[in-house]
C-alpha positions in Angstrom: 0.0 0.0 0.0 1.4 3.4 -0.9 0.8 6.7 0.8 -1.2 9.3 -1.1 0.3 12.7 -0.5 2.8 15.2 -1.9 6.1 13.6 -3.0 9.2 15.3 -1.6 9.7 18.5 -3.6 6.2 18.6 -5.1 3.4 20.8 -4.0 0.1 19.5 -2.5 -2.6 18.4 -5.0 -5.0 20.8 -3.3 -6.4 23.2 -5.9 -5.1 26.8 -5.9 -7.6 29.4 -4.9 -8.1 31.7 -7.9 -9.4 35.3 -7.2 -11.2 37.6 -9.6 -10.0 41.1 -10.2 -12.9 42.6 -8.1 -11.9 40.3 -5.2 -8.3 41.5 -5.4 -9.5 45.1 -5.6 -11.5 44.6 -2.4 -8.6 42.9 -0.6 -6.1 45.6 -1.5 -8.6 48.5 -1.5 -7.3 49.8 -4.8 -9.0 50.3 -8.2 -9.3 48.1 -11.2 -6.7 50.2 -13.2 -4.2 49.8 -10.4 -4.7 46.0 -10.4 -4.4 45.9 -14.2 -1.1 47.9 -14.0 0.3 45.5 -11.4 -0.6 42.6 -13.7 0.7 44.3 -16.8 4.1 45.1 -15.2 4.2 41.5 -13.8 4.3 42.6 -10.2 1.2 40.5 -9.7 1.0 37.1 -11.4 -2.2 36.1 -13.1 -3.6 33.6 -15.5 -6.2 33.9 -18.3 -9.0 31.3 -18.5 -10.8 32.0 -21.7 -11.7 35.7 -21.4 -11.5 35.7 -17.6 -8.4 36.9 -15.7 -7.7 35.2 -12.4 -5.1 35.9 -9.7 -3.8 32.9 -7.7 -4.3 33.6 -4.0 -0.6 32.6 -3.5 0.4 35.3 -6.0 -1.4 37.9 -4.0 0.2 36.8 -0.8 3.6 36.8 -2.4 3.0 40.3 -3.8 2.1 41.6 -0.3 5.1 40.0 1.3 7.4 41.5 -1.3 5.9 44.9 -0.8 6.2 44.6 2.9 9.9 43.6 2.5 10.5 46.6 0.3 8.9 49.0 2.8 11.0 47.5 5.6 14.3 47.9 3.7 
């Protein structure tokens, strides 16, 4: 019998939470154009599914951590 879990070096098989632009707008309290600028300049990672733009929750967390680190420096 084998264990079913992440193999060393691989991520969990749990699905990544994907956020809409309005959800990110709400969380960061900034406007749509600011979010689009962050995506366009690749400061905030996103994916396109058909015509829909989605931001992985992990990308938002990484963006916030990076900005906090920049502010502290």
